KOLDOKOL-421184 format. One line per 4 residues: number of its first residue (from 0); their letters; for each residue x negated, y negated, z negated of N, C-alpha, C. Coordinates in steps of 0.2 Angstrom, whole numbers. Atoms other than C-alpha are relative to their C-alpha. Example, Ala and Ser with C-alpha at 12.3 -4.5 7.8 and 13.67 -1.06 7.14 Angstrom:
BEGIN
0) AS) -4,6,0,-62,22,-39,-4,-6,0; 4,6,1,-68,5,-36,4,-5,-3
***
This chain:
BEGIN
0) MYSD) 6,4,1,207,17,219,1,-7,3; -2,6,-4,211,4,233,5,1,4; -7,-1,-5,225,-2,244,-4,-2,7; 2,2,-7,213,-9,258,-7,0,-1
4) IFYI) 8,0,0,194,-6,262,-2,-3,7; 3,2,-6,184,-15,275,-7,-3,0; 7,3,-1,167,-20,281,-1,-6,2; 1,7,-3,162,-38,283,-9,-2,0
8) KDIK) 6,4,0,146,-47,289,-2,-6,-3; 0,6,4,150,-63,282,7,-1,-4; -5,2,4,161,-70,269,5,-4,2; -5,4,-3,178,-77,275,6,0,-4
12) KNVF) -5,1,4,191,-84,264,7,4,3; -6,-3,-2,205,-76,275,1,7,-1; -1,-7,2,201,-59,269,2,2,-6; -2,0,6,205,-63,251,6,-2,-2
16) DNES) -6,3,3,220,-68,240,-1,-1,-6; 2,2,7,219,-75,223,5,4,-5; -3,-5,4,232,-62,217,-3,7,-2; 3,-7,1,221,-47,218,-7,0,-2
20) KYLI) 7,-1,3,205,-40,211,-4,4,6; 5,-3,-5,190,-35,222,-5,4,-2; 8,-4,1,175,-22,221,-4,-2,7; 6,1,-5,160,-28,232,-6,3,-1
24) FIAE) 6,-3,0,146,-19,236,-4,-3,7; 4,5,-4,133,-30,244,-7,3,3; 6,-2,-1,118,-25,255,-6,-5,0; 4,6,1,102,-33,251,-2,-5,4
28) DSKE) 2,5,-4,98,-43,266,6,-5,0; -5,5,0,115,-52,263,1,-2,-8; -1,1,9,113,-54,243,2,-8,-1; -2,7,1,116,-73,246,8,-1,0
32) MFNE) -7,1,1,134,-68,248,3,-1,-7; -2,1,6,136,-68,230,1,-8,-3; -1,7,0,133,-87,230,7,-3,3; -7,2,-4,148,-89,243,6,3,-4
36) LERM) -5,-2,5,158,-78,231,2,-3,-6; -1,4,7,155,-87,216,4,-7,2; -4,6,-1,163,-103,224,7,1,2; -6,-2,-4,179,-94,230,4,1,-8
40) DIKF) -5,-1,6,195,-93,217,3,7,0; -3,-8,-1,197,-74,217,-3,3,-6; 3,-3,6,192,-62,203,-3,7,4; 3,-6,-4,179,-49,210,-5,3,-5
44) YGAI) 5,-3,4,166,-36,203,-4,3,6; 4,-3,-5,151,-29,212,-7,1,-2; 7,-1,1,133,-25,214,-4,-1,7; 4,-1,-5,119,-26,226,-5,5,2
48) FPQI) 4,-7,-1,110,-12,234,-5,-1,6; 2,-1,-5,97,-8,246,3,0,7; -5,-2,-5,109,-3,259,7,3,-2; -7,-2,0,128,1,261,1,5,5
52) IFDK) -3,-3,-6,137,14,271,7,0,0; -6,1,-3,152,12,280,3,5,5; -2,-4,-5,161,26,291,-7,3,2; 6,-5,-2,146,34,301,-7,-4,-1
56) QNYT) 7,4,-1,132,20,298,-1,-3,-7; 3,4,5,121,13,285,-1,-7,3; 1,7,-2,119,-6,284,-5,-3,-4; 6,4,4,104,-17,278,5,-7,-3
60) NGAI) -3,7,1,116,-32,278,8,1,0; -7,0,1,135,-36,275,2,2,-7; -3,-1,6,147,-31,262,6,5,1; -7,-3,-1,160,-16,259,5,-5,-7
64) IFKL) -6,2,4,176,-24,252,6,4,-2; -7,-4,2,189,-15,241,5,-4,-4; -6,2,3,205,-22,237,3,5,-5; -2,-4,6,208,-14,220,8,0,-1
68) KEYV) -7,0,2,225,-7,216,0,-2,-7; 0,4,6,233,-15,201,-2,3,-6; 2,-3,6,229,-2,188,-8,0,0; 7,-1,1,211,-3,191,-3,-6,-4
72) EPFI) 2,6,3,202,-14,179,-7,1,-2; 7,0,0,183,-14,181,-3,-4,-6; 3,5,5,172,-22,167,-8,1,0; 7,1,0,154,-26,166,-3,1,-9
76) IENI) 2,-1,7,143,-21,150,-8,-5,3; 5,6,-3,131,-37,151,-8,2,-2; 6,-1,2,116,-29,141,0,8,-2; 0,-7,3,115,-10,141,-5,3,-6
80) KDDI) 4,-1,6,102,-11,127,4,0,-7; -4,0,6,116,-15,115,4,6,-1; -5,-5,2,128,-5,105,6,0,6; -5,1,-5,141,0,119,8,3,-2
84) TQFK) -6,-4,2,154,10,107,6,-6,1; -4,5,0,164,-7,108,5,1,7; -3,0,-6,169,-2,126,5,6,2; -3,-5,-1,177,14,123,7,1,2
88) TNIT) -8,2,-1,195,8,123,1,-2,8; 0,2,-7,191,3,141,1,5,5; 1,-6,-5,189,19,148,5,6,-2; -5,-6,2,202,29,138,6,1,5
92) GANS) -5,-2,-4,213,39,149,-2,0,8; 4,-2,-7,201,39,165,-2,6,2; 2,-7,-2,199,54,174,-7,0,3; 6,0,-3,184,47,184,-3,-7,-2
96) LITI) 4,6,0,171,33,182,-4,-1,5; 6,3,-4,161,24,195,-5,-4,-4; 4,3,5,146,19,185,-6,-2,4; 4,4,-4,134,7,193,-6,-4,-7
100) VDGL) 6,4,5,117,1,182,-5,-3,4; 6,2,-4,103,-9,186,-5,6,1; 4,-5,-1,92,3,194,-8,-1,-1; 7,1,2,76,-5,188,-1,-1,-7
104) SDVI) 0,1,7,80,-6,170,-4,6,-2; 4,-5,4,68,4,158,4,4,-5; -3,-3,4,82,10,148,6,4,3; -5,-3,-4,94,18,160,2,8,-4
108) DYFL) -1,-7,3,92,36,152,3,-1,-8; -2,1,7,95,29,134,7,-3,0; -7,3,-1,111,19,141,3,7,1; -4,-6,-2,118,36,149,0,5,-5
112) EEFY) -1,-4,7,115,45,132,6,-2,-3; -6,3,5,126,33,123,7,0,3; -7,0,-4,139,31,137,3,8,0; -3,-6,-1,141,50,138,3,1,-7
116) EIID) -3,-1,7,145,50,119,7,-4,-1; -5,4,0,159,38,121,6,2,5; -5,-2,-6,169,46,137,2,7,-4; -3,-6,1,180,61,136,-3,5,4
120) STTK) 4,-4,-2,173,77,139,2,3,8; -3,-2,-7,183,80,155,0,-5,5; 0,6,-5,180,63,163,-7,1,5; 5,-1,-5,170,64,180,-4,-7,1
124) IIGG) 3,6,-1,156,51,182,-4,0,7; 4,1,-5,147,45,199,-1,-7,2; 3,7,-1,137,31,203,-7,0,2; 8,0,-2,119,25,205,-2,-7,-2
128) GAGL) 4,6,1,107,11,203,-1,-5,6; 2,5,-4,108,-6,210,-6,-4,0; 5,3,0,94,-16,215,-3,-1,7; 2,2,-6,82,-22,229,-6,4,1
132) LTLK) 6,-5,-1,68,-12,238,-7,-4,0; 7,3,2,55,-26,234,-1,4,-7; 2,-3,7,56,-15,216,-1,-5,-5; 0,6,5,56,-32,208,8,0,-4
136) QEPV) -7,0,4,69,-32,194,4,-8,1; -4,8,1,82,-47,196,8,2,-1; -8,-1,1,101,-49,193,2,3,5; -4,-4,-6,111,-37,204,6,2,-1
140) IFSN) -5,-3,2,125,-33,195,7,-7,-2; -3,6,2,140,-46,195,7,-1,0; -8,2,0,159,-53,193,0,-8,1; -1,7,0,166,-70,195,-2,-3,-5
144) DGIY) 4,4,6,158,-74,178,-6,-1,-1; 7,1,0,141,-72,183,-4,6,3; 4,-6,-4,126,-60,189,-5,1,-6; 3,-2,6,117,-50,177,-6,5,2
148) EDSA) 5,-6,0,101,-38,174,1,4,-6; 0,-4,6,99,-23,162,8,0,-1; -7,0,1,118,-22,164,3,7,4; -3,-5,-4,131,-10,171,8,-1,2
152) LIIP) -6,1,-1,147,-10,180,4,5,0; -4,-6,0,161,2,176,6,-1,2; -7,0,-2,176,6,185,3,6,0; -4,-6,2,188,17,177,6,2,5
156) LKDN) -4,-2,-5,199,27,189,5,6,-3; -7,-6,0,216,39,188,-3,6,4; 2,-5,-5,207,47,203,-3,5,-3; 5,-6,1,200,64,200,-4,2,5
160) IEIG) 4,0,-6,186,64,210,-5,7,-2; 4,-7,1,177,81,213,-7,-3,2; 7,2,-1,158,79,213,-5,5,1; 5,-3,-3,144,87,221,-8,-3,0
164) VQHG) 8,3,0,124,85,220,-3,6,4; 6,-5,-4,111,93,231,-6,-5,2; 5,5,-2,94,86,235,-6,5,6; 3,-3,-7,85,99,247,-9,0,0
168) WEKI) 7,0,0,67,96,241,-3,7,-4; 1,-8,2,57,112,237,-8,-1,-3; 6,-1,3,42,116,225,-7,2,5; 6,-3,-3,24,117,232,-6,0,-4
172) YGPL) 6,0,4,13,115,217,5,0,-7; -2,0,8,16,120,198,1,7,-2; -2,5,6,21,122,184,-5,-4,-3; 3,4,4,13,108,177,3,-4,-7
176) VSTY) -3,3,6,16,98,160,-2,-8,0; 1,8,-1,19,79,159,-2,0,-9; 2,1,7,8,78,143,0,-6,-4; 0,4,3,9,61,140,4,-6,5
180) TQKN) -6,5,-4,25,49,146,2,-7,-4; -4,6,2,32,31,142,4,-2,4; -6,1,-4,50,30,147,-2,2,7; 0,-2,-7,48,30,165,-8,-1,5
184) ILKT) 8,0,-1,28,30,166,-2,7,-2; 3,-6,0,19,46,169,-8,-2,-1; 6,3,1,2,43,161,-5,8,0; 5,-7,-2,-5,62,160,3,6,2
188) IDYE) -2,-7,-3,-3,79,169,-4,4,-3; 5,-4,3,-11,93,159,-5,-4,-2; 5,4,4,-20,81,149,-5,-4,5; 5,2,-5,-28,74,165,4,-7,3
192) NAFE) -3,6,-1,-26,56,172,7,1,6; -6,-2,-4,-8,58,181,-1,-2,7; 3,2,-7,-13,49,197,-5,4,4; 6,-4,-2,-28,59,199,2,7,2
196) VYKE) -3,-7,-1,-19,76,197,5,-1,7; -4,0,-4,-5,70,208,-4,-1,9; 4,2,-6,-18,63,222,-3,5,4; 3,-5,-2,-28,78,222,4,5,4
200) IVEK) -6,-5,-3,-12,90,227,3,-4,6; -4,4,-5,-4,77,238,-5,-1,6; 5,2,-6,-20,72,249,-2,8,3; 1,-6,-3,-23,91,251,5,3,4
204) DSNQ) -5,-3,-5,-6,96,258,1,-6,6; -3,5,-5,-3,80,268,-7,-2,5; 5,1,-5,-20,78,276,-1,-8,0; 0,7,0,-18,59,270,-4,-2,-6
208) KFTE) 2,3,6,-28,48,259,3,-6,-2; -4,6,3,-21,36,247,-6,-6,0; 3,7,0,-27,18,249,3,-5,-5; -4,5,5,-23,2,239,7,-2,2
212) DNFF) -6,2,-3,-8,-1,250,5,5,4; -3,-5,-4,-1,15,256,3,6,-4; -3,-5,5,5,24,240,8,2,2; -6,-1,-1,23,23,243,2,4,8
216) DISK) 0,-3,-5,21,28,261,-1,8,0; 3,-8,2,13,45,255,6,2,-4; -4,-5,6,23,48,240,8,1,0; -7,-2,-3,41,47,248,1,6,2
220) KYPI) -1,-7,-3,37,63,255,-1,5,-6; 2,-5,5,31,71,238,4,-2,-6; -3,1,6,43,68,224,-2,5,-6; 1,-5,7,41,76,206,6,3,-3
224) GIEK) -6,-3,3,53,88,199,-1,2,-7; 0,-2,7,58,91,182,5,7,-1; -2,-6,0,62,109,178,5,0,-6; -4,-1,6,78,110,166,0,7,-2
228) INGE) -1,-6,4,81,124,154,5,5,4; -5,-5,-4,95,131,166,-5,1,6; 3,-1,-6,82,131,180,1,-6,6; -1,6,-5,89,115,189,-6,-4,0
232) VIVR) 6,6,0,76,102,195,3,-6,2; -2,6,-2,79,85,194,-5,-4,3; 6,3,-4,69,74,205,0,-7,-3; 2,6,2,59,59,200,-4,-2,5
236) DPIA) 3,3,-5,53,46,212,-6,-4,-2; 6,4,2,35,40,211,0,-6,5; 0,5,-4,37,23,217,-6,-5,1; 6,5,0,21,14,213,-6,4,-5
240) RDGN) 5,-1,5,5,17,203,-4,-6,-4; 4,6,3,-3,7,190,-7,2,-4; 6,-3,2,-21,12,189,0,8,1; -1,-7,1,-20,31,184,6,1,-2
244) DLIL) -7,-1,2,-2,29,179,4,1,7; -6,0,-3,13,34,189,6,-2,-2; -7,3,2,28,24,189,6,2,4; -5,-5,-3,44,34,191,7,-6,0
248) VGQM) -7,2,1,62,29,194,4,5,-5; -3,-5,6,70,36,178,-5,2,-4; 5,-2,6,63,42,162,-2,7,2; 2,-7,0,53,58,161,-2,1,-7
252) DQNS) 1,-3,8,52,66,143,-8,3,1; 7,-4,1,35,71,136,0,7,-1; 1,-7,1,30,89,138,5,4,4; -4,-3,-4,42,92,152,-4,4,5
256) VIYI) 3,-5,-6,38,107,165,2,-5,7; -1,5,-6,35,97,181,-2,5,6; 3,-3,-6,31,103,200,0,-7,4; 1,5,-5,26,93,215,5,2,6
260) LKGE) -5,-3,-5,40,94,228,-2,-3,7; 0,3,-7,40,92,247,6,1,3; -6,-1,-2,54,89,258,-1,0,8; 0,1,-7,58,93,277,7,-3,2
264) SDKL) -7,3,-3,72,83,287,5,5,0; -6,-5,-1,82,98,292,3,3,-7; -3,-3,7,83,105,274,3,-6,-5; -3,6,5,87,88,265,8,-1,5
268) IQSA) -6,1,-3,101,86,279,5,5,-1; -4,-6,0,107,104,277,4,0,-8; -1,1,7,107,100,257,7,-3,0; -5,7,-1,120,85,261,6,4,3
272) SKVS) -6,-3,-4,131,96,273,3,6,-5; -2,-6,5,132,111,259,4,-3,-6; -4,3,6,138,100,245,6,-3,3; -7,4,-2,151,91,256,5,6,1
276) KSLM) -4,-5,-3,158,107,264,3,4,-7; -1,-2,7,159,115,246,6,-4,-3; -5,5,3,169,100,240,6,1,4; -6,1,-4,181,99,254,4,8,0
280) QDKK) -3,-6,1,185,118,253,5,1,-6; -3,1,6,191,115,236,6,-4,-1; -5,7,0,202,99,239,5,1,6; -5,-1,-5,218,101,248,2,-6,2
284) EIEY) -2,7,-4,221,82,252,-7,-4,-3; 5,5,1,207,70,254,1,-7,2; -2,8,-1,209,51,253,-6,-2,3; 7,3,-4,190,46,255,-6,4,-3
288) IFLV) 6,-3,2,173,52,253,-5,-6,-2; 5,6,2,161,41,242,-6,5,0; 7,-2,1,143,45,245,-5,-4,-3; 6,3,3,129,40,234,-6,3,1
292) DCIS) 6,-2,-3,112,42,242,-5,-3,-2; 7,4,2,94,38,237,-2,-4,7; 3,3,-5,87,25,248,-7,2,2; 7,-4,-1,70,35,247,2,4,6
296) RVLF) -1,-5,-6,80,48,258,0,-4,6; 0,5,-6,83,34,271,-8,-1,3; 7,1,-1,65,30,270,-4,6,3; 3,-7,-2,60,48,273,3,3,7
300) LEDK) -3,-3,-7,73,53,287,-1,-5,5; 0,4,-4,72,37,295,6,1,6; -6,0,-6,82,38,312,5,6,-2; -4,-6,2,89,55,305,5,0,-5
304) FEEE) -6,2,5,99,48,292,6,-1,2; -6,0,-3,113,46,303,3,7,0; -2,-6,-2,113,65,305,2,1,-8; -2,-1,6,114,65,285,7,-2,-1
308) IQAV) -7,3,1,130,54,285,5,4,3; -5,-5,-3,138,65,298,1,7,-3; -1,-7,3,134,81,289,4,-2,-7; -5,2,6,143,73,273,6,0,3
312) KNSD) -7,2,-4,158,68,285,2,6,3; -3,-6,-5,158,84,294,3,-1,7; -2,2,-6,160,76,310,5,-2,3; -7,2,-3,177,79,315,5,-2,-5
316) NDTQ) -4,2,6,184,73,298,1,-8,0; -2,6,0,194,58,299,0,-5,-5; -1,4,7,194,53,281,-6,-5,-1; 4,6,0,187,36,276,-7,1,-5
320) LFGI) 7,0,4,168,37,270,-3,-7,-1; 4,6,3,159,24,261,-4,2,-5; 5,-3,5,144,24,250,-5,-7,-1; 7,4,3,129,16,242,-7,3,1
324) LTLG) 8,-2,0,110,18,245,-3,-3,-6; 2,2,7,104,17,227,-8,0,-2; 7,0,4,88,16,216,2,5,-6; -2,-5,6,93,32,207,8,2,1
328) EIAN) -7,-1,1,109,42,206,3,3,-5; -3,-3,6,121,47,193,6,4,2; -6,-5,-2,133,61,192,1,4,-6; -2,-6,4,142,74,180,5,3,3
332) NSKT) -6,-4,-3,155,87,184,5,2,-5; -4,-2,7,161,88,166,-1,7,-2; 3,-7,2,153,105,166,-7,-1,-3; 7,1,3,135,98,162,0,-7,-2
336) YIEF) 2,7,3,127,83,154,-2,-5,6; 0,5,-5,127,67,164,-8,-1,1; 7,0,-2,110,65,174,-1,-6,4; 2,6,-6,101,51,183,-6,4,5
340) YNKT) 3,-3,-5,94,58,198,-4,-5,4; 4,4,-6,81,52,212,0,5,6; 1,-5,-7,80,57,231,6,6,0; -6,-5,1,97,66,228,6,-4,4
344) CVVG) -5,2,-3,113,66,239,7,3,-6; -5,-1,5,129,64,226,6,-1,4; -7,1,-3,146,66,235,6,1,-4; -5,-2,3,162,63,228,6,-1,4
348) IG) -6,-1,-4,179,68,236,6,-2,-5; -6,3,3,194,57,230,7,2,4
***
């Protein structure tokens, strides 16, 4: 994937050369780095995330710089609402695809459905949603040609990345049914106002009361789970309320079977350790660990999040670890349909 990788706090011309291509993951507090990059005569692709991960630490500022190997040819889909079949030739022959989308777009699930149709059935996909913690949609995916919203960055790789997914959240109430939804808006649960149903369950369990300005402080501990036919639970993050509607990161289909979930710090960290260990057991040689983790796990775990990074790295492992803290996570393992997750730990071993 890359011939060199490093973390920087400031853009310095001497770390780049005009002959190479670069992949750049920028942390939100340093989003102005794009303006500096734009003035430089280099070829680059990248995205802005709430935070980034390098080695054993997560950062709110700075950037991870990948000097890409010659064969790696990233590309940007400037509008994921458009027909994307034209990009099929760009991914032909790729064993894995790093896939970054605008995490606040309302058409992510539509895009992923279309994208899955144009890839080979054996191709592995790992990635997540770029964006800012303000939860205000802005252009966050970029190249030396510009910066875009409602877009996607695709990095086709020859690497055969092994992918694992775990979240660690547990059911505390349900089953319920999402009786009325509009894309990422949950309007009614069991034919009652969604917020009122959610509020009653969460306030009783948490012994806290929702006010006008504390919704996310409470809801970050109580996501909603969508139960799939195979029994897998896909997490949806309620990030805001609009009257009696719940605004989610990612789409929820109408008439889905849902549960209110709750997390405990130790169980979330254990889930991250479990997925990493299972992947490492199956991989004889490990060049790098790519961690895609939800920013709301950081907000939930707080100081304990470093323990989650260590759990993924397995402490004594000297393999290079890097990652992104995202607004939604993307993964498939070539055995199941591509999914857009929330509050989930996705680990890729290359």
